[in-house]
DRENDO-1510 file (C-alpha; in Angstrom, 1 decimal, always signed):
<recs>
REC; n; res; u; v; w
REC; 1; MET; -107.1; -60.3; -5.2 .
REC; 2; GLY; -104.6; -62.4; -3.4 .
REC; 3; ARG; -104.0; -65.7; -1.6 .
REC; 4; SER; -103.9; -64.0; +1.9 .
REC; 5; PRO; -104.6; -60.7; +3.5 .
REC; 6; HIS; -101.0; -59.8; +3.0 .
REC; 7; ASP; -101.3; -60.2; -0.8 .
REC; 8; GLY; -104.7; -58.6; -1.4 .
REC; 9; LEU; -108.1; -57.5; +0.0 .
REC; 10; VAL; -110.1; -60.3; -1.4 .
REC; 11; ASP; -109.6; -63.9; -2.3 .
REC; 12; ALA; -110.1; -65.4; -5.8 .
REC; 13; HIS; -113.9; -65.5; -5.2 .
REC; 14; GLY; -114.2; -61.8; -4.2 .
REC; 15; GLU; -114.7; -62.5; -0.5 .
REC; 16; VAL; -112.9; -60.0; +1.8 .
REC; 17; PHE; -110.3; -61.7; +4.0 .
REC; 18; GLY; -111.5; -61.7; +7.6 .
REC; 19; TYR; -115.1; -60.7; +6.8 .
REC; 20; PRO; -117.0; -63.9; +5.8 .
REC; 21; GLY; -120.0; -63.0; +3.5 .
REC; 22; LEU; -118.6; -59.6; +2.4 .
REC; 23; PHE; -117.8; -59.6; -1.3 .
REC; 24; VAL; -116.2; -56.9; -3.5 .
REC; 25; VAL; -117.3; -57.0; -7.1 .
REC; 26; ASP; -115.3; -54.2; -8.7 .
REC; 27; GLY; -112.6; -53.6; -11.2 .
REC; 28; ALA; -110.3; -52.4; -8.4 .
REC; 29; ALA; -110.3; -56.0; -7.0 .
REC; 30; MET; -109.1; -57.5; -10.3 .
REC; 31; PRO; -105.7; -59.3; -10.0 .
REC; 32; GLY; -104.1; -57.2; -12.7 .
REC; 33; PRO; -104.7; -54.8; -15.6 .
REC; 34; VAL; -107.8; -55.5; -17.6 .
REC; 35; GLY; -107.2; -53.2; -20.6 .
REC; 36; PRO; -108.5; -49.8; -21.8 .
REC; 37; ASN; -112.2; -50.9; -21.9 .
REC; 38; PRO; -112.6; -53.3; -19.1 .
REC; 39; ALA; -116.4; -53.4; -18.7 .
REC; 40; LEU; -117.0; -56.9; -20.1 .
REC; 41; THR; -114.0; -58.4; -18.2 .
REC; 42; ILE; -115.3; -56.8; -14.9 .
REC; 43; ALA; -118.9; -57.9; -15.7 .
REC; 44; ALA; -117.7; -61.5; -16.4 .
REC; 45; ASN; -115.8; -61.5; -13.1 .
REC; 46; ALA; -118.8; -60.1; -11.2 .
REC; 47; ASP; -121.0; -62.8; -12.8 .
REC; 48; ARG; -118.5; -65.5; -11.7 .
REC; 49; ILE; -118.4; -64.2; -8.1 .
REC; 50; VAL; -122.2; -64.0; -7.9 .
REC; 51; GLU; -122.6; -67.5; -9.3 .
REC; 52; ARG; -120.2; -68.8; -6.6 .
REC; 53; VAL; -122.1; -66.9; -3.8 .
REC; 54; LEU; -125.4; -68.4; -5.0 .
REC; 55; GLU; -124.0; -71.9; -5.2 .
REC; 56; SER; -122.5; -71.7; -1.7 .
REC; 57; ALA; -125.6; -70.2; +0.0 .
REC; 58; PRO; -127.5; -72.5; +2.3 .
REC; 59; ALA; -130.5; -74.1; +0.6 .
REC; 60; GLY; -133.9; -72.4; +1.2 .
REC; 61; ARG; -132.3; -69.4; +2.9 .
REC; 62; ARG; -133.9; -66.1; +2.0 .
REC; 63; ALA; -133.6; -62.7; +3.6 .
REC; 64; ASP; -136.8; -61.2; +5.0 .
REC; 65; GLU; -137.4; -58.0; +3.0 .
REC; 66; ASN; -139.0; -56.4; +6.1 .
REC; 67; ASP; -136.0; -57.3; +8.3 .
REC; 68; ASP; -133.3; -54.7; +8.7 .
REC; 69; ASP; -130.3; -56.1; +10.6 .
REC; 70; LEU; -128.7; -52.7; +10.6 .
REC; 71; PRO; -129.3; -50.5; +13.6 .
REC; 72; GLY; -131.4; -47.4; +13.1 .
REC; 73; SER; -130.0; -44.0; +13.1 .
REC; 74; ALA; -128.4; -42.8; +16.3 .
REC; 75; PRO; -130.8; -41.1; +18.8 .
REC; 76; ALA; -131.0; -37.4; +18.3 .
REC; 77; ALA; -129.8; -35.1; +21.1 .
REC; 78; PRO; -132.8; -33.7; +23.0 .
REC; 79; LEU; -133.6; -30.0; +23.4 .
REC; 80; ASP; -133.3; -30.3; +27.1 .
REC; 81; GLY; -132.0; -32.9; +29.6 .
REC; 82; ASP; -128.6; -33.8; +30.9 .
REC; 83; THR; -126.0; -35.2; +28.5 .
REC; 84; VAL; -123.1; -37.4; +29.4 .
REC; 85; GLU; -120.1; -38.0; +27.2 .
REC; 86; PHE; -116.8; -39.8; +27.5 .
REC; 87; THR; -114.0; -40.7; +25.2 .
REC; 88; GLU; -112.1; -44.0; +25.4 .
REC; 89; GLN; -108.9; -45.0; +23.5 .
REC; 90; MET; -107.6; -48.6; +23.4 .
REC; 91; LYS; -104.6; -50.0; +21.7 .
REC; 92; GLY; -103.4; -53.5; +21.0 .
REC; 93; PHE; -102.6; -56.0; +18.2 .
REC; 94; LEU; -104.9; -57.7; +15.7 .
REC; 95; ALA; -104.5; -61.0; +13.8 .
REC; 96; LEU; -107.2; -61.3; +11.1 .
REC; 97; GLY; -108.8; -64.7; +11.0 .
REC; 98; GLU; -107.5; -65.8; +14.4 .
REC; 99; THR; -110.2; -66.9; +16.9 .
REC; 100; ASP; -107.9; -67.6; +19.9 .
REC; 101; PRO; -107.2; -64.3; +21.6 .
REC; 102; VAL; -103.8; -65.4; +23.1 .
REC; 103; VAL; -102.6; -66.9; +19.8 .
REC; 104; GLY; -103.8; -63.9; +17.9 .
REC; 105; TRP; -102.1; -61.4; +20.2 .
REC; 106; LYS; -98.8; -63.4; +20.0 .
REC; 107; ARG; -99.0; -63.7; +16.2 .
REC; 108; ALA; -99.9; -60.1; +15.6 .
REC; 109; ARG; -97.3; -58.8; +18.1 .
REC; 110; LEU; -94.6; -60.8; +16.4 .
REC; 111; VAL; -95.3; -59.0; +13.0 .
REC; 112; ASN; -96.3; -55.7; +14.6 .
REC; 113; GLN; -99.9; -55.7; +13.4 .
REC; 114; ARG; -101.3; -52.9; +15.5 .
REC; 115; PHE; -105.0; -52.0; +16.1 .
REC; 116; MET; -106.4; -49.1; +18.0 .
REC; 117; PHE; -109.7; -47.3; +18.4 .
REC; 118; GLU; -110.9; -44.0; +19.9 .
REC; 119; LEU; -114.6; -43.7; +20.6 .
REC; 120; THR; -116.6; -40.9; +22.1 .
REC; 121; ILE; -119.8; -42.3; +23.7 .
REC; 122; THR; -122.6; -39.8; +24.1 .
REC; 123; VAL; -125.8; -40.3; +26.1 .
REC; 124; PRO; -127.9; -37.3; +24.9 .
REC; 125; ASP; -130.6; -37.7; +27.7 .
REC; 126; VAL; -129.6; -39.4; +30.9 .
REC; 127; GLU; -133.2; -39.7; +32.1 .
REC; 128; ARG; -134.3; -41.4; +28.9 .
REC; 129; PHE; -131.1; -43.6; +29.0 .
REC; 130; LEU; -132.0; -44.9; +32.5 .
REC; 131; ALA; -135.6; -45.5; +31.6 .
REC; 132; ASP; -134.9; -47.4; +28.4 .
REC; 133; ASP; -134.0; -51.1; +28.9 .
REC; 134; LEU; -131.6; -50.8; +25.9 .
REC; 135; HIS; -129.8; -47.9; +27.5 .
REC; 136; PRO; -129.0; -46.3; +24.1 .
REC; 137; GLY; -126.3; -43.9; +23.2 .
REC; 138; THR; -124.2; -42.9; +20.2 .
REC; 139; ALA; -120.6; -43.9; +19.4 .
REC; 140; SER; -118.4; -41.7; +17.2 .
REC; 141; GLY; -114.7; -41.9; +16.5 .
REC; 142; TYR; -112.3; -44.0; +14.4 .
REC; 143; ILE; -110.2; -47.1; +14.2 .
REC; 144; ARG; -106.7; -47.3; +13.0 .
REC; 145; CYS; -105.3; -50.5; +11.5 .
REC; 146; GLU; -103.0; -50.7; +8.5 .
REC; 147; GLU; -104.3; -54.2; +7.6 .
REC; 148; LEU; -107.8; -52.7; +7.3 .
REC; 149; GLY; -106.8; -49.6; +5.4 .
REC; 150; GLY; -105.4; -47.1; +8.0 .
REC; 151; LYS; -107.6; -44.7; +9.9 .
REC; 152; LEU; -111.3; -45.4; +9.3 .
REC; 153; PRO; -114.3; -43.5; +10.7 .
REC; 154; VAL; -117.0; -45.1; +12.7 .
REC; 155; GLU; -120.2; -45.2; +10.7 .
REC; 156; ARG; -123.7; -45.4; +12.3 .
REC; 157; GLY; -122.1; -45.9; +15.7 .
REC; 158; PHE; -124.5; -46.9; +18.5 .
REC; 159; PHE; -123.9; -47.9; +22.1 .
REC; 160; ASN; -125.9; -49.9; +24.7 .
REC; 161; LEU; -124.9; -50.4; +28.3 .
REC; 162; PHE; -125.7; -53.5; +30.4 .
REC; 163; VAL; -128.3; -54.9; +28.1 .
REC; 164; ALA; -129.9; -58.1; +29.3 .
REC; 165; THR; -129.1; -61.0; +26.9 .
</recs>
């Protein structure tokens, strides 16, 4: 817990800095030692965080239990067909919470907050890729950013090219 991303991962309400709506409710996020048997202290903190989340949620909003916002698993490689794969690496600077790209670049560059990613994009079946309006593929690789925890793998990576919006 901290007052800013430089002091901790989460704010006093358990919300992760730079990720609105993502909360950490765990003893590791406590602002200090909680003693040899911390279960009740951690549970009380979790209860406090959940109450705050419920109080701040928009009225009448409820998730549709049949709606899955997460993409499905990546398409499996076919037994036959032509596969295309390429790897891209990009590097720059990242200022968490900044919405203006120029201001963010300047601010992050000033304090040397670097960000990079390396992605390998795979299109397992070119014919299917061209026929499908979503033009699906998979993305694997990692990001590297000390402010986010160092080198982190891509999880459930997917890729779409020139999708109509």
